[in-house]
N, C-alpha and C positions, 0 to 999 in steps of 0.2 A: 578362628576366633570363637566359634561355637564350642569347639573342644576345649579351648582354654577356659571359657566361662563355666562349662560343665565340670571340669576338673576342680576349679577353684571352689565352687559351691559345694560339691560332694566331699572334697578333701577337708575343707574348713569345717563343715558340719560334723564329719566323722572324727577328726583329730582335735578340734578345738571345742565345739559346742557340746557334743556328747560326752567328751572327756570331763567336762566341767560338771556333769550331773553327779550327785552324790551316790555312793555305793557302786556296785558292779552287778547290776541286774542282768540276768541272762538274755532277756529280751533286748535290752539296750546293746549288749555285745553283738547279738545277731544282726541288728540293724546297722551297727557300726561296720561289721564285716561286709554287709551288702553294699553300703555306700562306698567303701573302699574298693569293692570289686568293680563297680561302674566307674569309679575314679581312675582305676588302672586302664580301663578301655579308652576313656577320653584322653588319658595321658599318652597312651601308645599312638593314637591318631595325631596328637599335637607334636610329639617327638618325630614322627615320620615326616611331617611337613617341614619341621625345622631342619632336619637332616638334609633335606633337599637343597637348602640354601648354603650349605657348608662345603668346603673342599680342602684337600690336603690333609696333613696330620691332625688338625683340629676336628675334622669330620670323623676320623677313626676314634679319637678320644671321646667325642660325643656319642658315638655308637656304643662304646664300652660303658660309658656312664649311663646311657639310656637303658641298656640291657640290665645292668646291675640294679638300677632304680626300680624298674618294673618287677624284676625277680624278688627284690626285697619286700616290695609291697604285697606280692602274692604270698610270700612266707608269713608276713604279718597277719594276713587274712586267715591263714591256717590256725595260728595261735590265738587270734582274737575270737574266731568263730568256734574253734574246737573247745575252748575253755567253757563255753556255754551249753554244750551238748548234754552233759550229765551234771546238772546242778545238784549239789549236796550229796553226790555219789562218789566223788573223787576224794581220796585222802587229802587232808589239809597240806601235807608236805608236798605232795605232787602238784596240787593246785598252785601253791606258791612258786614252785619251780617253773611251771608253765608261764605264770605271770611275770616272773623275773626275765625269762627269755623274751617275752613280748615287750618288756620295757626297754630292751637294748636294740630294738628295731630302729627307732628314730636316731639315737646316737650314731649307729653304724651307717645310716642312710646319708649322713652328711658328706661322706666321700663321694658317693654317687651324685649328689647334688652339685658338688664342686666340678666333677668331670663333665657335667652337662652345662654349667654356667660359664666356665672358662672359654670353651669354643665360641659361645655366643658373644662373649666380650671381645674376643679376637676378631671375629667376623664383623662386628659392629665397628671396630677400629679401622677395618679395611673397607668400610662403606658398603658391605654386602647386606647389612641390616641397619635399621635406624640407630642413630647414635644414642638416643635416650634409653634404648633397651640395653645397650652396653653399660650405661651407668647403673641400671637396675641389676644387671648381671654381676657388676663389681660389688655392689652392696650385698647381694645375696651370697657371693663367694666369701666375703669377709665374715659375714654372720655365720655361715656354715663352718668356717675354720674355727671361729671362737666356740661354736657349739660342740665341737669335738671334745671339749673339756668335760662334758657331761658323762663321758665314759668313766671317768675317775671321780666324779662328784660324790660327795657324801650323801647317804640316803636321807630323804626327807628335806633336802635343801632345794634352792632354786635351780641348781645345776646338777641335780641328781639324775641318773638314767631314767628316762621316761617321765621326768618332772616338768615343772612349769616352763623351763626354758625350751625344752623340746617341743612341747605342745603349743603353748601360747605365743611364744616368740618365733621359734623355728617354723611351726605349723602355719602361722599367719603369713610369714614372709614367703614360704614355699607356695602357698596358694596365690599370693600376690604376684610372685615372679612368673609363674606359668600363665597366669591370666594376662600379664603384660606381654609375655612372649606370643600368646595367641593374637593379641591385638596388633603387635608389631608385624607379625607375619601377614596378617590380613591387609595392613597398610602398605607393606613392601610389595605385595603382588607376587605373581608367579615369575620369578627371575632366577630359576634354578641354574646352577653352575653346570654348563655343558662342556665336555671336552672339545678342544679345538680340533677341527678336521685335519688329518695329516695323511700324506700319501703313503701307500703301502710300500714296505721295503722291497727293493728290487724292481720297481716300476719307473719308467721314464716317460717324459712327455712325448706324445706323438708329434712328429714334425708336421708343420702345416702343409696343406696341399699346394703343390707347386703349380704355378700358372703356365701359360704358353711361353712367356718370356723366360721363365726359369727352366722350362724343358729345353728350350732352344739353347740356353747357356750351358746346359749339361751335356748336350749331344756332342760327340767328338767331331772335330773339324774334318770336313770332307777333303780327302786328298786330291790335289789338283794334278791332272795329267798334263804333261808337256805337249804343247802344240807342235805337231810335226811340220817340217818345212815342205812346201810344195815345190 
């Protein structure tokens, strides 16, 4: 739960609050990169605890989505922080190209979010997690699917890459979903999926110790000698 709260606060501040500030001040970009860095750490801890509650193919899908999500956030930190290292020293065309790449981080992160949310939804339907987090995962999945349209959205519009839909709608729901996931995991408790014990191949159960009666039953019958006539 602590990891979920930390991620929600850090991520919402970096993606929603600081993005709303006018201009692109280098100091703001450095602070944004720092907040995202600690958000990645909190997210990794949260995803590790969530993975422990999953099993089967959904667990593998969750692992792929988690790895992709963390990697994309790290790349976003590179472009966010790197753009602020040499203010007013980079040619305008180069600065615009770096900014355009940074804008496409959130549209591409929608697929990673779906790969994380769908296994949570499936596990909640199987009562491995609370049902209400399954509802939240379904809402988050639908929003992320709709948000993929920002890849082809016209510049300057609500659905443009890196525009209001990515930051204000998608960023807020992302923070809310992972906050809810942390709360759900803390309520569910430590009920990790453990593999059922199975006998090793080629082994057989040892026979029970035989008692005196069994030993007597297994002894060969003594041969009776004929009694001679006197």
